[in-house]
C-alpha positions, -999 to +999 in steps of 0.1 A: -180-444+860-173-476+840-210-482+836-216-446+824-187-448+799-200-481+786-235-466+780-221-436+762-198-458+740-228-481+732-250-452+722-222-436+700-214-469+683-250-478+676-258-443+663-227-445+641-238-478+625-274-465+621-261-433+604-240-451+577-268-446+552-267-409+559-230-404+550-241-387+519-221-355+521-185-352+509-163-322+516-126-318+506-093-302+520-060-312+533-044-277+535-052-241+527-048-246+489-063-280+483-094-300+489-106-317+521-120-352+519-140-359+550-173-377+557-199-356+574-211-380+600-248-374+609-257-384+644-291-386+661-276-387+695-294-366+721-274-337+735-254-330+703-221-345+691-205-368+716-167-370+714-151-404+718-116-389+717-102-370+746-083-347+722-113-334+703-130-301+711-168-296+714-189-269+729-218-290+739-222-276+774-247-302+786-236-337+794-265-361+800-266-394+818-294-417+809-317-426+837-319-461+823-288-484+825-303-511+803-284-519+771-312-541+756-329-513+737-313-484+718-347-466+716-351-467+754-317-451+758-324-424+732-358-415+746-351-418+783-351-386+803-318-370+814-309-371+850-285-342+850-273-311+832-240-294+837-220-266+821-187-282+811-155-272+793-147-287+760-110-291+767-111-303+803-113-338+817-148-346+831-152-368+861-186-383+869-198-386+905-227-411+904-234-407+940-249-372+940-258-372+902-235-343+894-205-339+872-175-318+882-151-303+857-116-289+858-110-253+870-116-240+835-154-240+840-167-252+873-203-241+872-228-270+878-265-270+868-292-290+885-314-313+864-343-289+867-327-258+852-306-251+822-279-225+827-252-212+851-251-189+880-261-152+879-233-128+871-221-101+895-203-069+885-172-080+865-149-052+877-149-020+897-124-006+872-139+003+838-105-001+821-102-036+834-138-044+823-132-031+788-099-051+785-118-082+795-140-079+765-114-071+739-102-097+715-065-092+722-062-126+738-082-148+715-078-180+736-090-162+768-119-147+750-129-181+736-125-199+769-155-211+787-142-196+819-148-161+805-172-141+827-194-134+797-207-170+800-234-161+824-272-161+827-274-123+833-254-094+820-232-074+843-255-049+861-231-020+857-220-024+821-247-047+806-218-068+792-219-106+792-250-126+798-242-147+768-262-176+781-293-156+790-313-180+767-309-207+792-323-188+822-354-204+837-356-232+812-366-266+826-354-296+807-385-317+813-408-291+797-384-277+771-397-284+736-362-281+721-350-309+744-380-330+735-374-328+697-336-332+702-334-369+693-351-361+659-326-334+649-299-341+624-264-332+635-229-333+623-201-349+643-181-316+640-148-331+653-147-354+623-150-324+599-124-300+587-138-274+612-126-297+640-148-281+667-183-268+673-194-239+651-194-206+670-226-187+666-234-151+677-271-143+682-283-107+677-318-094+683-334-060+677-353-048+707-347-035+743-382-044+755-381-069+784-409-090+768-396-085+732-408-111+707-376-108+687-356-116+718-379-146+725-374-159+690-337-152+692-335-173+724-354-202+707-328-201+679-300-201+705-314-231+723-319-250+690-284-242+679-270-254+712-290-286+709-274-290+675-240-289+692-230-253+684-211-229+707-237-201+711-233-166+726-263-142+727-255-105+727-275-081+749-280-048+730-287-029+763-261-002+770-247-001+734-244+036+725-257+051+693-229+049+667-203+076+674-166+071+665-154+087+697-170+059+717-152+030+700-136+020+733-169+016+750-172-018+767-204-028+748-188-018+715-157-039+723-178-068+733-198-068+701-167-065+679-149-092+698-179-115+696-180-109+659-143-119+654-148-149+677-178-162+657-181-184+626-216-172+619-244-147+630-280-154+637-300-121+632-335-116+645-353-083+641-388-070+646-404-053+616-413-018+625-428+006+599-419-019+572-382-021+582-357-034+608-355-015+641-329+011+650-318-011+678-308-038+654-292-015+628-272+002+655-255-031+663-246-036+626-233+000+624-209-007+652-193-037+633-168-022+609-162-036+574-125-035+581-102-028+611-069-021+595-062-052+574-088-073+592-123-077+578-143-089+609-173-103+591-159-113+557-167-150+550-187-155+582-221-171+577-254-153+584-290-165+591-320-141+592-354-141+609-381-116+618-412-112+640-443-092+630-470-076+651-495-081+623-497-102+591-467-120+577-441-098+559-406-102+546-394-066+546-371-071+576-355-103+564-349-088+530-331-059+546-311-082+568-300-101+537-289-069+521-269-060+552-253-095+552-243-091+516-228-056+523-209-071+553-196-098+529-214-126+548-229-156+528-265-160+539-284-192+544-311-196+518-338-205+544-354-179+567-381-174+592-409-148+594-433-151+623-466-132+619-488-120+648-460-129+672-482-122+702-502-153+693-472-176+687-456-174+721-467-183+756-471-156+781-442-145+802-456-163+832-454-195+812-418-189+801-425-170+769-417-201+748-428-206+712-460-226+707-462-256+684-471-246+649-459-246+613-440-214+621-421-232+649-413-261+625-398-236+601-377-222+629-363-257+635-357-261+598-337-229+596-316-237+627-307-271+613-297-257+580-277-229+595-257-252+618-248-274+588-241-245+565-217-229+590-199-261+597-192-266+560-184-230+552-162-219+581-131-240+572-129-225+537-141-190+543-106-176+538-101-194+506-135-183+492-127-147+500-091-147+487-093-119+462-069-109+434-072-072+442-064-077+478-034-099+471-022-072+447-026-045+474-008-067+500+021-072+476+024-035+469+017-021+504+026-050+527-009-051+540-045-040+533-049-003+537-079+013+555-102+036+534-087+066+552-052+055+543-062+050+507-077+085+504-047+101+521-024+083+497-045+095+467-044+131+479-006+129+483-001+114+448-023+140+432-004+168+450+029+154+437+015+153+402+004+189+404 
């Protein structure tokens, strides 16, 4: 344990000194109405941001132990292969067992992964009672929903309700052949705990197809893996089972799950196929279920958004342009970069080979977009409320005590007109 801790500390300290020249971003705030002043520490440490404080929070679910114990070369430590992967909790104490090459965690999240596979165990039916299942995916208890012991953190969705499976992008991925892990040391990351956000950015990934071999799902999974490698807390939503928009179905478990994930998140990663020159109905239906406001709460206001699309034919930008329009309508600032993958059937390996994205300039662009999105979200999330603090809404809150729904505004208008008459 002492040797393992020494290696980690040495890597962190060395990376910190090497990154001094990269401390080029300044960001300001001390409270809600002033400016933060914090250095954005860029690290090139494999596996994302490594916390040196026991009180900091991070959602890097994979802890890695270098197969080399030599301290003579920093490059040998950075490039050495990992000997284990585990799903760990950000808030629990982690104890290394160097005998069997596993790491056990507290009861918050006990799932352990072998070094040959990324992910956690398959998910069984979450509840025989539909009411209990729906309650589990509501955002009433924010801490419970955000906790890593939530049943939604699984490789597969619940077979009855299709809920959960937020880590489906890890299923079947082997570390030694994963291109995301291979380029990990070359990615630029923030040390999120040193920023005003104070934790890993929370990213919700949405894709627009129900086809098992969907290319939009494959691209969405690649983004999810990259964002995790960049230290983000990532949840992928499964659109299976989500009913077509109908107000009477608002208590449906898939609707509640989608809305809760939206409230939980700091940003959205949207990936849609282009069909007939537009996004698919599957994707639009997900956006239709996310309300602009729920009472006085605006679920998406100020959250970041990143857009990408896949094409069956030549490159097009119709879908990403529509996604940007939707993001603007949902009051979500959108990252300037984007990805459009043409002839997607040529850009991904076959399903028997894992369906991973092949090396190309299009894949490089995907990496660029993911890097930018992670940084953009880390910077924007702490000040989203300040940026969306509007005079008209403050005026309404002062007069009414809260923000009114559109229905309440229309009812009030009818009553006032009736009184005048």
